[in-house]
C-alpha positions as CSV (number, residue, x, y, z in Angstrom):
1,M,26.4,-0.3,28.9
2,P,22.5,-0.5,28.9
3,S,20.6,2.1,30.8
4,T,18.4,1.2,33.8
5,E,15.2,1.8,31.8
6,T,16.4,-0.4,29.0
7,A,17.3,-3.3,31.3
8,L,14.2,-3.0,33.4
9,L,11.8,-4.9,31.0
10,P,14.1,-7.9,30.6
11,E,14.5,-8.1,34.3
12,L,10.8,-8.0,34.9
13,L,10.1,-10.7,32.2
14,A,12.6,-12.9,34.0
15,Q,10.4,-12.8,37.1
16,L,7.8,-15.5,37.2
17,W,5.2,-13.3,39.1
18,F,5.4,-10.6,36.3
19,R,4.8,-13.2,33.6
20,V,1.8,-14.5,35.5
21,L,0.5,-11.0,35.8
22,L,1.1,-10.2,32.1
23,V,-0.6,-13.4,30.9
24,S,-3.6,-12.8,33.3
25,L,-3.9,-9.2,32.1
26,F,-4.0,-10.0,28.4
27,G,-6.4,-12.9,29.0
28,F,-8.7,-10.7,31.0
29,L,-8.7,-7.9,28.4
30,T,-9.4,-10.4,25.6
31,G,-12.3,-11.8,27.7
32,L,-13.7,-8.2,28.1
33,E,-13.5,-7.6,24.4
34,M,-15.1,-11.0,23.7
35,R,-17.9,-10.3,26.1
36,A,-18.5,-6.8,24.6
37,Y,-18.7,-8.5,21.2
38,L,-21.3,-11.0,22.5
39,I,-23.4,-8.4,24.1
40,E,-23.4,-6.3,20.9
41,R,-24.5,-9.3,18.8
42,G,-27.2,-10.3,21.4
43,G,-25.4,-13.5,22.4
44,E,-25.8,-13.0,26.2
45,Q,-28.7,-15.3,26.5
46,A,-26.9,-18.2,24.8
47,D,-24.3,-18.3,27.5
48,Q,-26.7,-18.6,30.4
49,T,-27.5,-22.3,29.7
50,H,-24.0,-23.6,30.1
51,F,-20.6,-22.5,31.2
52,R,-19.7,-18.8,30.6
53,A,-17.7,-19.3,27.4
54,G,-17.6,-15.5,26.9
55,S,-16.8,-14.1,30.3
56,A,-13.6,-12.2,31.1
57,R,-12.9,-14.6,34.0
58,T,-13.2,-17.6,31.8
59,Y,-10.5,-16.3,29.4
60,T,-8.3,-15.2,32.3
61,F,-8.3,-18.7,33.7
62,I,-7.7,-20.2,30.2
63,A,-4.6,-18.0,29.8
64,L,-3.3,-18.9,33.2
65,L,-4.0,-22.6,32.6
66,G,-1.9,-22.6,29.4
67,F,1.0,-20.7,31.1
68,V,1.0,-23.0,34.2
69,L,0.8,-26.3,32.3
70,Y,3.6,-25.2,29.9
71,T,5.8,-24.0,32.8
72,L,5.3,-27.3,34.7
73,D,6.2,-29.4,31.7
74,P,8.2,-27.7,28.9
75,A,7.9,-31.0,27.0
76,W,4.4,-30.0,26.1
77,R,2.7,-33.1,27.5
78,L,0.6,-31.3,30.1
79,Y,0.0,-28.4,27.9
80,L,-1.3,-30.6,25.1
81,G,-3.5,-32.5,27.5
82,G,-5.0,-29.3,28.8
83,M,-5.7,-28.2,25.1
84,A,-7.4,-31.5,24.6
85,V,-9.7,-31.0,27.6
86,L,-10.4,-27.4,26.6
87,T,-11.3,-28.6,23.1
88,V,-13.7,-31.2,24.4
89,L,-15.4,-28.6,26.7
90,Y,-15.8,-26.1,23.9
91,G,-17.0,-29.0,21.6
92,L,-19.8,-29.5,24.1
93,F,-20.4,-25.8,24.2
94,Y,-20.6,-25.6,20.4
95,H,-22.9,-28.7,20.2
96,R,-25.3,-26.7,22.5
97,K,-25.0,-23.7,20.4
98,L,-26.0,-25.7,17.3
99,Q,-29.1,-27.0,19.2
100,S,-30.1,-23.4,19.9
101,G,-29.7,-22.5,16.2
102,Q,-26.4,-20.7,16.4
103,M,-23.4,-21.7,14.3
104,G,-20.6,-19.1,15.2
105,I,-17.4,-20.8,16.1
106,L,-15.6,-17.6,17.1
107,Q,-15.6,-18.2,20.9
108,P,-13.7,-21.6,20.7
109,L,-11.2,-20.1,18.4
110,V,-10.5,-17.1,20.6
111,A,-10.2,-19.4,23.6
112,L,-7.6,-21.5,21.9
113,I,-5.6,-18.3,21.0
114,V,-5.8,-17.1,24.6
115,Y,-4.6,-20.6,25.7
116,T,-1.4,-19.9,23.7
117,Y,-0.6,-16.7,25.5
118,G,1.6,-18.4,28.1
119,P,3.9,-20.3,25.7
120,C,4.1,-17.2,23.4
121,L,5.4,-15.1,26.3
122,V,8.0,-17.7,27.3
123,L,9.2,-18.7,23.9
124,L,8.9,-15.6,21.8
125,P,9.7,-11.8,22.2
126,P,7.2,-9.9,24.3
127,W,6.1,-7.8,21.2
128,F,4.6,-11.0,19.7
129,L,2.2,-11.5,22.6
130,V,1.2,-7.8,22.3
131,L,0.7,-8.2,18.6
132,L,-1.3,-11.3,19.0
133,F,-3.6,-9.6,21.5
134,V,-4.0,-6.5,19.2
135,A,-4.8,-8.9,16.2
136,A,-7.5,-10.6,18.3
137,V,-9.1,-7.3,19.3
138,F,-9.0,-6.0,15.8
139,V,-10.6,-9.1,14.3
140,L,-13.4,-8.9,17.0
141,N,-14.1,-5.4,15.9
142,A,-13.8,-6.0,12.1
143,R,-17.3,-7.4,11.6
144,P,-18.8,-4.2,10.0
145,L,-15.7,-3.7,7.9
146,T,-15.8,-7.3,6.6
147,H,-19.5,-7.0,5.6
148,R,-18.8,-3.8,3.8
149,L,-15.9,-5.3,1.9
150,I,-17.9,-8.3,0.9
151,E,-20.6,-6.0,-0.5
152,T,-18.2,-3.8,-2.5
153,I,-15.1,-5.7,-3.5
154,D,-15.1,-7.7,-6.7
155,R,-14.1,-11.3,-6.2
156,G,-12.0,-11.2,-9.3
157,E,-9.7,-8.5,-7.8
158,L,-9.0,-10.7,-4.8
159,M,-7.9,-13.5,-7.2
160,T,-5.7,-11.0,-9.0
161,L,-4.2,-9.9,-5.8
162,A,-3.5,-13.5,-4.8
163,K,-1.7,-14.2,-8.1
164,F,0.3,-11.0,-7.7
165,L,1.4,-12.0,-4.2
166,L,2.4,-15.4,-5.5
167,L,4.6,-13.7,-8.1
168,A,6.1,-11.1,-5.8
169,A,6.7,-13.4,-2.7
170,V,7.5,-16.7,-4.4
171,I,8.8,-16.1,-7.8
172,L,10.7,-12.9,-7.2
173,P,13.2,-14.5,-4.7
174,L,13.9,-17.2,-7.2
175,M,15.0,-14.8,-10.0
176,P,18.7,-14.6,-10.6
177,D,20.4,-11.3,-9.5
178,R,23.0,-11.4,-12.2
179,Q,23.2,-10.1,-15.7
180,V,22.1,-12.8,-18.1
181,T,23.0,-11.1,-21.4
182,P,25.3,-8.2,-22.4
183,W,22.6,-6.3,-24.3
184,L,20.3,-6.2,-21.3
185,P,21.8,-3.8,-18.6
186,A,19.8,-5.1,-15.7
187,T,19.3,-8.4,-13.9
188,P,16.0,-10.3,-14.0
189,Y,15.6,-9.8,-10.3
190,K,15.9,-5.9,-10.6
191,I,13.5,-6.0,-13.6
192,W,10.8,-7.7,-11.5
193,V,11.5,-5.6,-8.4
194,A,10.7,-2.6,-10.6
195,V,7.5,-4.2,-11.9
196,V,6.4,-5.0,-8.3
197,A,7.2,-1.5,-7.0
198,I,5.3,0.4,-9.7
199,S,2.4,-2.0,-9.6
200,G,2.2,-1.8,-5.8
201,I,2.2,2.0,-5.8
202,S,-0.4,2.1,-8.5
203,Y,-2.5,-0.4,-6.7
204,V,-2.6,1.7,-3.5
205,G,-4.0,4.6,-5.5
206,Y,-6.5,2.3,-7.3
207,I,-7.8,0.8,-4.0
208,L,-8.1,4.2,-2.3
209,Q,-9.9,5.7,-5.2
210,R,-12.3,2.8,-5.9
211,Y,-13.2,1.5,-2.5
212,L,-12.2,3.8,0.4
213,F,-13.3,7.0,-1.3
214,P,-16.2,5.8,-3.6
215,R,-17.7,9.3,-3.6
216,Q,-15.1,12.0,-3.7
217,G,-14.6,15.5,-4.9
218,Y,-12.6,16.1,-8.1
219,L,-9.6,17.2,-6.0
220,V,-9.5,13.8,-4.2
221,T,-9.8,12.1,-7.6
222,G,-6.8,14.0,-8.8
223,L,-4.7,13.3,-5.7
224,L,-5.5,9.5,-5.7
225,G,-5.4,9.2,-9.4
226,G,-1.9,10.7,-9.5
227,L,-0.7,7.7,-7.6
228,Y,-2.1,5.4,-10.3
229,S,-1.4,7.5,-13.4
230,S,-1.4,11.3,-13.6
231,T,-1.8,11.0,-17.4
232,A,-4.9,8.8,-17.2
233,T,-6.3,11.0,-14.4
234,T,-5.9,14.1,-16.6
235,I,-7.8,12.4,-19.5
236,V,-10.6,11.4,-17.1
237,L,-10.9,14.8,-15.5
238,A,-10.7,16.7,-18.9
239,R,-13.5,14.5,-20.3
240,R,-15.5,15.3,-17.3
241,G,-15.2,19.0,-18.1
242,R,-17.3,18.5,-21.2
243,A,-20.0,16.9,-19.2
244,E,-20.0,19.5,-16.4
245,P,-19.1,22.9,-17.7
246,G,-19.6,24.5,-14.3
247,A,-16.9,22.4,-12.7
248,G,-14.0,23.8,-14.7
249,S,-12.4,25.5,-11.7
250,Q,-12.4,22.3,-9.6
251,L,-11.2,20.2,-12.5
252,N,-8.2,22.5,-13.2
253,A,-7.2,22.2,-9.6
254,A,-7.5,18.4,-9.7
255,I,-5.5,18.1,-12.9
256,L,-2.6,20.1,-11.4
257,A,-2.8,18.2,-8.1
258,A,-2.5,14.9,-10.0
259,S,0.7,16.1,-11.7
260,G,2.0,17.2,-8.3
261,V,1.5,13.7,-7.0
262,M,3.4,12.4,-10.0
263,Y,6.6,14.1,-8.7
264,L,6.1,12.5,-5.2
265,R,5.4,9.1,-6.8
266,L,8.7,9.4,-8.8
267,L,10.5,10.1,-5.5
268,V,9.0,7.0,-3.9
269,L,10.2,4.9,-6.8
270,I,13.7,6.5,-6.5
271,L,13.7,5.8,-2.7
272,L,12.7,2.2,-3.3
273,L,15.0,1.4,-6.3
274,N,18.0,3.7,-6.4
275,R,18.6,6.2,-3.7
276,D,21.6,7.6,-5.5
277,F,19.1,9.6,-7.6
278,L,17.7,11.4,-4.5
279,R,20.4,14.0,-4.2
280,P,19.9,15.6,-7.6
281,T,16.1,15.2,-7.8
282,A,14.6,15.3,-4.2
283,G,14.6,19.1,-3.8
284,P,13.1,20.1,-7.2
285,F,10.6,17.3,-7.2
286,L,9.4,18.2,-3.7
287,L,9.1,21.8,-4.6
288,L,7.2,21.3,-7.8
289,G,5.1,18.5,-6.4
290,L,4.0,20.1,-3.2
291,G,3.6,23.4,-5.0
292,A,1.1,21.9,-7.5
293,I,-0.8,20.1,-4.8
294,A,-0.9,23.3,-2.6
295,Y,-2.3,25.2,-5.6
296,G,-5.0,22.6,-6.1
297,L,-5.9,22.6,-2.3
298,L,-6.1,26.4,-2.1
299,H,-8.0,26.6,-5.4
300,A,-10.5,24.0,-4.5
301,R,-11.1,25.5,-1.1
302,H,-12.3,28.8,-2.7
303,S,-14.4,27.1,-5.3
304,R,-18.2,27.0,-5.1
305,T,-18.5,23.7,-7.0
306,P,-20.0,21.0,-4.8
307,A,-17.2,18.9,-3.3
308,E,-18.9,15.5,-3.3
309,T,-19.3,14.0,-6.7
310,R,-19.2,10.6,-8.3
311,A,-16.0,10.4,-10.4
312,E,-15.0,7.6,-12.7
313,A,-11.9,5.6,-12.0
314,A,-8.7,6.6,-13.6
315,G,-7.9,3.1,-14.9
316,H,-8.2,-0.7,-14.5
317,N,-6.7,-2.9,-11.8
318,P,-2.9,-2.5,-12.1
319,L,-2.3,-5.9,-10.6
320,E,-3.8,-7.8,-13.5
321,L,-1.2,-10.2,-14.7
322,G,-1.6,-9.1,-18.3
323,T,-0.8,-5.5,-17.3
324,A,2.2,-6.6,-15.3
325,A,3.6,-8.8,-18.2
326,L,3.1,-5.9,-20.7
327,F,4.8,-3.5,-18.3
328,A,7.7,-5.9,-17.9
329,L,8.1,-6.2,-21.6
330,L,8.0,-2.4,-22.1
331,F,10.6,-2.1,-19.4
332,I,13.0,-4.5,-21.1
333,V,12.5,-2.8,-24.4
334,M,13.3,0.6,-22.8
335,L,16.4,-0.8,-21.1
336,V,17.7,-2.1,-24.4
337,L,16.7,1.1,-26.3
338,T,18.3,3.4,-23.7
339,K,21.5,1.4,-23.8
340,G,21.6,1.5,-27.6
341,V,21.0,5.3,-27.7
342,L,23.7,5.9,-25.2
343,H,26.1,3.7,-27.1
344,Q,25.4,5.4,-30.5
345,F,24.6,9.0,-29.6
346,G,25.8,9.6,-26.1
347,N,24.3,12.1,-23.7
348,P,22.6,14.3,-26.4
349,G,20.8,11.2,-27.7
350,L,19.7,10.3,-24.2
351,Q,18.2,13.8,-23.8
352,V,16.2,13.5,-27.1
353,L,15.0,10.0,-26.1
354,S,13.8,11.3,-22.7
355,F,11.8,14.2,-24.3
356,V,10.2,11.8,-26.8
357,V,9.4,9.2,-24.1
358,G,7.6,11.9,-22.1
359,F,4.8,11.7,-24.7
360,T,4.2,8.1,-23.8
361,D,4.1,6.2,-20.5
362,I,7.3,7.4,-18.7
363,D,7.3,4.6,-16.0
364,P,9.3,2.0,-18.0
365,F,11.8,4.6,-19.0
366,V,12.2,5.9,-15.4
367,L,12.7,2.5,-14.1
368,S,15.2,1.6,-16.8
369,L,17.3,4.6,-15.7
370,L,17.0,3.6,-12.0
371,N,17.8,0.0,-12.5
372,G,20.1,-0.1,-15.6
373,Q,23.8,-0.3,-15.4
374,Y,25.0,2.4,-17.9
375,H,28.8,2.6,-17.1
376,A,29.6,5.1,-19.8
377,T,27.1,7.7,-18.4
378,G,27.3,9.5,-15.0
379,L,24.5,9.7,-12.4
380,R,24.0,13.4,-13.1
381,E,23.2,12.8,-16.8
382,L,20.9,9.9,-16.0
383,A,19.1,12.0,-13.4
384,G,18.7,14.8,-16.0
385,A,17.1,12.4,-18.4
386,L,14.7,11.3,-15.8
387,V,13.7,14.9,-15.0
388,I,13.4,15.8,-18.7
389,A,11.0,12.8,-19.2
390,A,8.8,14.1,-16.3
391,G,8.7,17.6,-17.8
392,S,7.9,16.3,-21.2
393,N,5.1,14.3,-19.8
394,N,3.5,17.4,-18.5
395,F,3.5,18.8,-22.0
396,L,1.5,15.8,-23.1
397,K,-1.0,16.2,-20.2
398,A,-1.4,19.9,-21.1
399,L,-2.4,18.9,-24.6
400,Y,-4.8,16.3,-23.3
401,A,-6.4,19.0,-21.0
402,V,-7.4,21.3,-23.9
403,T,-8.0,18.7,-26.7
404,I,-10.1,16.2,-24.7
405,G,-11.6,19.1,-22.6
406,S,-11.7,22.6,-24.0
407,W,-9.6,25.7,-24.0
408,S,-12.3,27.9,-22.3
409,R,-12.6,25.5,-19.3
410,Q,-9.1,24.0,-19.0
411,H,-6.9,26.8,-20.0
412,T,-5.8,27.2,-16.4
413,A,-4.7,23.6,-16.2
414,F,-3.0,24.0,-19.6
415,L,-1.0,27.0,-18.5
416,G,-0.1,25.4,-15.1
417,L,1.0,22.1,-16.7
418,V,3.1,24.1,-19.3
419,L,4.8,26.0,-16.5
420,L,5.6,22.8,-14.6
421,A,6.9,21.3,-17.8
422,V,9.2,24.3,-18.6
423,L,10.6,24.5,-15.0
424,T,11.1,20.7,-14.9
425,M,12.8,20.5,-18.3
426,A,15.0,23.5,-17.6
427,Y,16.3,21.8,-14.5
428,G,16.8,18.5,-16.4
429,L,18.9,20.2,-19.0
430,F,20.9,21.9,-16.3
431,L,21.7,18.5,-14.8
432,S,22.6,17.1,-18.3
433,F,25.3,19.6,-19.0
């Protein structure tokens, strides 16, 4: 039986007086925000020559008008007639603005949105009206942000993102979720879900690193680069060590932090694609990942190296279609290879394969374990192979740290990565037996 508090809101929404009050309140608040926007832009004088298109009272009456006309005639005739009159009035207002040299059309658009508050409250859940109001306020305050984005974002990346959304939101639902061939232990739908998941996580790190933190310390570079690729980040930071010999301490902390983020990134993939793997991997991955990040934070805190530096990006845009297509191909190859190794050599062969794969890009292999249907192998053995691959990848990064960088400057990162690798692989072997 619903509680009194739970039933109170529906009862109030059923009352006509409460809906009138709610529509008036949101119309008035939108008008206040619009007025503040006009004053900030110096648009106060433009409104003095004709009706007050930007006053809080104007928007309150517009919201009430839409509510009353819709309530009187749910068939929309009166409501559409009122919208036509409102459009004519704002057309005259905009004509006057053009004569005064102003071209902004924001006021008429906001007025039409406010006019829909009434029908939205009647026809849709209450949260939609709140969301519509919040969106209007956010857009009115987004002018500085939009200008900054226009100045910094490459137009080619917006086109890439649009293509990716088309593939993810349109093509993905059309893919069959059934096995199309016996030699491929995953459906086309699961293959593309994996590609979308890994590309999306990498893209978040890429955007944060390139645009939101354009000038960051090495530690931030390591943390954000770990979302994209901890291996690529290690290469970038190790190369930086040769250019700045005095930054070795900060670079070591950043390299270890990047590998710490790798463990958390793997957990996110497991959470998204196959939660059965959480039980055997969540505890160790959290311990190792947070431990490496904590070391990086503490070490960077006591370092005297300047925190603000310009660091190069860890890679290219992960949403480029060529990158996504190549990753899908590698994913399919790894699915077939893993199934073949299991069929021919069983669990020992899988362990060897997972160790070897760690010296390449482990993402296709990890996703093949999470999405593949390997009926002859148990969950524990598959989780062990995933953990071994993560540990082996730390060996690769340790080698990169001292070969691309130098032993004298990156030996701390080397020893830390080797320790992470040994602990991770030891646990992976424990799961495999």
